[in-house]
C-alpha positions as CSV (number, residue, x, y, z in Angstrom):
1,M,-26.3,27.2,26.1
2,T,-23.6,27.5,23.3
3,A,-22.6,31.0,22.4
4,P,-23.6,32.1,18.8
5,D,-19.8,32.7,17.9
6,A,-18.5,29.5,19.7
7,C,-16.2,27.3,17.6
8,C,-14.3,24.1,17.9
9,I,-11.1,22.9,16.5
10,G,-9.9,19.6,15.0
11,I,-6.2,18.8,14.4
12,D,-4.7,15.7,12.7
13,L,-1.0,15.5,13.9
14,G,1.1,13.1,11.8
15,G,4.7,12.3,11.7
16,T,5.4,14.6,8.8
17,K,2.5,17.0,8.6
18,L,-0.1,18.5,10.8
19,A,-3.6,19.3,9.5
20,A,-5.9,21.7,11.3
21,A,-9.4,23.0,11.1
22,L,-11.7,25.5,12.6
23,G,-15.4,24.7,12.8
24,D,-18.6,26.4,14.0
25,A,-20.7,25.1,16.8
26,G,-22.2,22.6,14.3
27,G,-18.9,21.3,13.0
28,A,-19.1,22.9,9.7
29,L,-15.7,23.6,8.2
30,L,-14.7,27.4,8.4
31,H,-10.9,27.2,7.7
32,D,-8.2,24.7,7.4
33,F,-4.6,24.5,6.4
34,I,-1.6,22.1,6.5
35,E,2.1,22.4,7.6
36,P,5.0,20.2,8.2
37,T,5.3,18.8,11.7
38,D,8.1,20.2,13.8
39,A,11.0,17.9,13.3
40,R,12.4,18.6,16.6
41,G,9.3,16.7,18.4
42,G,8.4,17.0,22.1
43,L,7.5,20.3,23.6
44,H,8.2,21.9,20.2
45,V,5.4,19.8,18.6
46,A,3.0,20.5,21.7
47,E,3.8,24.4,21.2
48,Q,3.1,23.9,17.3
49,L,-0.5,22.6,18.3
50,V,-1.3,25.7,20.3
51,A,0.1,28.1,17.5
52,A,-2.1,26.1,15.0
53,A,-5.1,26.9,17.1
54,D,-4.2,30.4,17.3
55,R,-3.6,30.5,13.6
56,L,-7.1,29.4,12.9
57,L,-8.6,31.6,15.2
58,G,-6.7,34.6,13.4
59,M,-8.4,33.6,10.2
60,E,-11.9,34.1,11.6
61,G,-11.0,36.9,14.0
62,R,-12.0,35.1,17.2
63,S,-10.2,34.9,20.6
64,R,-9.3,31.8,22.4
65,T,-12.3,32.3,24.7
66,R,-14.6,31.3,21.9
67,V,-13.0,27.8,21.6
68,N,-15.2,25.4,23.5
69,A,-13.4,22.3,22.3
70,V,-10.2,20.9,20.8
71,V,-9.6,17.3,19.5
72,I,-6.3,16.1,18.3
73,G,-5.6,13.0,16.4
74,V,-2.3,11.3,16.9
75,P,-0.6,8.3,15.2
76,G,-0.4,6.2,18.7
77,V,-2.3,4.7,21.4
78,V,-4.0,7.1,23.7
79,E,-5.1,5.9,27.1
80,P,-8.7,6.8,27.6
81,R,-8.6,8.0,31.1
82,S,-5.1,9.6,31.4
83,Q,-5.0,10.7,27.9
84,R,-1.3,9.9,27.8
85,I,0.2,8.6,24.4
86,S,2.4,5.7,24.0
87,Q,3.5,3.8,20.8
88,I,4.1,7.1,18.8
89,P,7.5,6.3,17.2
90,H,7.4,8.8,14.5
91,I,7.1,12.0,16.8
92,R,9.8,11.8,19.4
93,G,9.3,13.1,23.0
94,L,5.5,13.1,23.0
95,E,5.2,10.1,25.2
96,D,6.9,12.0,27.8
97,L,4.6,14.9,28.0
98,D,0.8,15.3,29.1
99,V,0.0,16.9,25.7
100,A,-3.7,17.3,26.4
101,E,-3.0,19.2,29.6
102,Y,-0.2,21.3,28.1
103,V,-2.6,22.5,25.2
104,S,-5.5,22.9,27.5
105,D,-3.7,25.0,29.9
106,R,-2.3,27.4,27.1
107,L,-5.7,27.8,25.3
108,G,-7.9,27.6,28.4
109,T,-10.3,25.3,26.9
110,R,-11.0,21.5,26.7
111,V,-8.8,19.2,24.9
112,E,-9.0,15.7,23.9
113,L,-6.7,13.4,22.3
114,H,-7.6,10.3,20.1
115,N,-5.9,7.9,17.8
116,D,-5.9,9.4,14.3
117,V,-7.4,6.3,12.6
118,N,-10.1,6.1,15.2
119,L,-10.9,9.8,14.2
120,A,-10.7,8.9,10.5
121,M,-13.4,6.2,11.2
122,L,-15.6,8.9,12.8
123,G,-15.1,11.1,9.7
124,E,-16.1,8.4,7.4
125,H,-19.1,7.8,9.7
126,A,-20.1,11.5,9.7
127,I,-19.7,12.4,6.2
128,G,-17.9,9.6,4.3
129,G,-18.1,6.1,3.3
130,A,-19.8,4.9,6.5
131,V,-22.7,7.3,6.8
132,G,-25.7,5.4,8.3
133,C,-23.5,2.4,9.7
134,R,-23.7,1.2,13.4
135,H,-20.9,-1.2,12.9
136,A,-18.0,-0.4,10.9
137,A,-14.2,-0.3,10.6
138,F,-11.7,1.9,8.9
139,L,-8.6,0.0,7.9
140,S,-5.6,2.5,7.0
141,L,-2.8,1.0,4.7
142,G,0.2,3.1,4.1
143,T,3.6,3.2,5.4
144,G,2.0,1.6,8.6
145,V,-1.4,-0.2,9.1
146,G,-4.0,1.0,11.4
147,L,-7.6,0.2,12.4
148,G,-10.4,2.3,13.7
149,L,-13.7,0.8,14.9
150,L,-17.2,1.9,15.3
151,L,-19.5,-0.4,17.3
152,N,-23.2,0.1,18.1
153,G,-22.6,3.7,16.6
154,R,-19.8,4.6,18.9
155,P,-16.0,4.6,18.7
156,F,-14.3,1.7,20.3
157,S,-10.9,1.9,21.5
158,G,-10.7,-0.9,24.2
159,A,-9.8,-0.9,27.8
160,T,-6.3,0.8,27.3
161,G,-6.9,2.6,24.1
162,A,-5.1,0.0,21.9
163,A,-8.1,-1.7,20.2
164,G,-7.3,-1.6,16.5
165,E,-3.6,-1.7,16.6
166,I,-3.9,-4.4,13.7
167,A,-0.3,-3.7,12.7
168,D,0.8,-6.5,15.3
169,L,-1.9,-9.0,14.0
170,P,0.1,-12.2,13.5
171,L,-0.5,-13.9,10.3
172,Q,2.1,-16.7,10.9
173,G,4.8,-17.8,13.3
174,L,8.4,-18.4,12.2
175,P,11.0,-20.6,13.8
176,G,12.2,-19.3,16.9
177,G,8.6,-17.7,17.7
178,V,9.2,-14.6,15.7
179,P,5.7,-13.8,14.2
180,V,5.0,-12.5,10.8
181,T,2.6,-9.4,11.3
182,L,0.3,-7.7,9.2
183,E,2.3,-4.5,8.8
184,S,5.5,-6.5,8.2
185,E,3.5,-8.0,5.2
186,V,1.4,-5.2,3.8
187,G,3.2,-1.9,4.8
188,S,4.8,0.1,1.9
189,L,8.1,-1.0,2.8
190,A,7.3,-4.8,2.9
191,I,5.6,-4.4,-0.6
192,I,8.4,-2.9,-2.1
193,E,10.9,-5.3,-0.4
194,R,8.7,-8.3,-1.6
195,Y,8.8,-6.9,-5.2
196,R,12.6,-6.8,-5.3
197,R,13.0,-10.1,-3.6
198,V,10.9,-12.0,-6.3
199,G,12.9,-10.3,-9.1
200,G,11.3,-7.0,-9.8
201,T,13.5,-4.1,-11.0
202,A,14.3,-1.4,-8.4
203,A,11.3,0.6,-7.3
204,A,11.6,3.3,-4.9
205,T,8.1,3.8,-3.8
206,V,4.8,1.9,-3.9
207,R,3.4,4.5,-6.3
208,E,6.0,3.4,-8.8
209,L,4.9,-0.3,-8.0
210,F,1.2,0.7,-9.0
211,A,2.3,2.4,-12.1
212,R,4.1,-1.0,-13.1
213,V,0.9,-3.0,-12.2
214,N,-1.1,-0.7,-14.7
215,D,1.9,-1.1,-17.3
216,G,1.4,-5.0,-17.2
217,D,4.5,-5.8,-15.1
218,A,3.7,-9.4,-14.1
219,I,5.9,-9.3,-11.1
220,A,4.3,-6.3,-9.7
221,R,0.7,-7.8,-10.4
222,G,1.7,-10.8,-8.6
223,V,3.0,-8.9,-5.6
224,L,-0.1,-6.8,-5.4
225,D,-2.3,-10.1,-5.6
226,E,-0.2,-11.4,-2.5
227,T,-0.6,-8.3,-0.7
228,A,-4.4,-8.1,-1.2
229,Q,-4.7,-11.9,0.0
230,R,-3.0,-10.7,3.2
231,V,-5.3,-7.6,3.6
232,A,-8.4,-10.0,2.7
233,L,-7.5,-12.3,5.6
234,A,-7.4,-9.7,8.1
235,I,-10.6,-8.3,7.0
236,V,-12.2,-11.7,7.1
237,S,-10.9,-12.1,10.6
238,L,-12.4,-8.8,11.7
239,Q,-15.8,-9.8,10.2
240,V,-16.0,-13.3,11.9
241,V,-15.6,-11.5,15.2
242,L,-17.4,-8.3,14.8
243,D,-20.0,-8.7,12.0
244,L,-19.4,-5.4,10.4
245,E,-21.6,-3.6,8.0
246,R,-18.7,-1.9,6.2
247,V,-15.0,-1.9,6.0
248,V,-13.6,1.5,4.5
249,L,-10.1,1.3,3.2
250,G,-7.9,4.3,3.4
251,G,-4.4,5.4,3.5
252,S,-2.1,5.8,0.2
253,I,-2.2,2.2,-0.3
254,G,-5.8,1.3,0.8
255,L,-7.2,4.0,-1.4
256,R,-6.0,2.4,-4.7
257,P,-8.6,0.9,-6.8
258,E,-6.1,-1.7,-8.1
259,L,-5.8,-3.0,-4.6
260,L,-9.5,-2.7,-3.8
261,C,-10.7,-5.0,-6.5
262,R,-8.2,-7.6,-5.7
263,V,-9.0,-7.6,-2.0
264,E,-12.8,-8.1,-3.1
265,L,-11.7,-11.2,-5.1
266,A,-9.5,-12.6,-2.4
267,I,-12.3,-12.2,0.4
268,S,-14.9,-14.1,-2.0
269,N,-12.3,-17.0,-2.0
270,L,-12.0,-17.1,1.7
271,T,-15.4,-16.8,2.9
272,R,-19.2,-16.9,2.0
273,R,-20.2,-14.3,4.5
274,P,-21.2,-11.1,2.8
275,I,-18.3,-8.2,3.5
276,R,-18.9,-4.8,2.1
277,I,-15.7,-2.7,1.6
278,A,-15.3,0.6,-0.1
279,A,-12.5,3.1,-0.4
280,S,-12.6,6.1,1.8
281,E,-14.6,9.2,0.4
282,L,-12.5,11.6,2.5
283,G,-9.2,10.4,1.5
284,D,-6.3,12.0,3.5
285,R,-8.7,14.5,5.1
286,A,-10.5,11.7,6.9
287,G,-8.8,12.0,10.1
288,L,-9.0,15.9,10.1
289,R,-12.8,15.7,9.5
290,G,-13.2,13.2,12.2
291,A,-11.4,15.3,14.7
292,L,-13.6,18.4,14.0
293,W,-16.6,16.3,14.0
294,A,-15.7,14.9,17.6
295,A,-14.8,18.4,18.6
296,S,-18.3,19.7,17.6
297,R,-19.9,16.8,19.5
298,A,-17.8,17.6,22.5
299,L,-18.8,21.4,22.4
300,T,-22.4,20.4,22.3
301,S,-22.0,18.0,25.2
302,V,-20.7,20.8,27.5
303,A,-23.3,23.5,26.3
């Protein structure tokens, strides 16, 4: 039986910031905070995860013994059995550590690692834009591109944890066999580069480009139209294979209504199959809320 003062912790670890939340036994949010990710990487980041848990517990006046589960989202592939991390270029040194074991040993409790976009999908499924769905996807569009899958009401990460690494989806080949991938076409740097290449004046960020779209910049609008077409192609490909109820768009680019309406139009020109898409209801907190929800379920499962 779960102790009445038992709690759980969810952490969303990103390349530049760490978000952490403390929840009660039912997963209700008690406290949360955001801080910069330790730029030194490796063991420093692992220790930061432990310190984040202690800081949350201090806010509630609880000890480590009251924590029954910790779930950490990371921007990389997590092998389901070993819990080891790979393909995490933005935080150096973590691939060389057993992060789950390190944090578990320090806190004296169960620790699970998951891909951050998979947790964002769980967050939207629990309290966001995919409530009630059994088959859904969370497509994150920003600096990078990621995909979280929910199949038969459960998160799906594949045999090695790499399901949803849609950034590598080839859209076409090039002479010499080098593919054009989804991320190389719709990531923020790719969008800015395309805008400059077709004659747009210098724009430092995608946010500036969206501002120019709304100001009537024809070149910016054309670039966004092309971006939407590529995103729509990826979504239609997913739908053909998985027959999803809904695709939730998140990330700094995916949340923009200027993109969403264009993606909907592009999808209608690619297929007659009905595909429901929606912007994330949780925004940049989707991964954190998904981590907290997963931690509360883990707590219940060991009660």
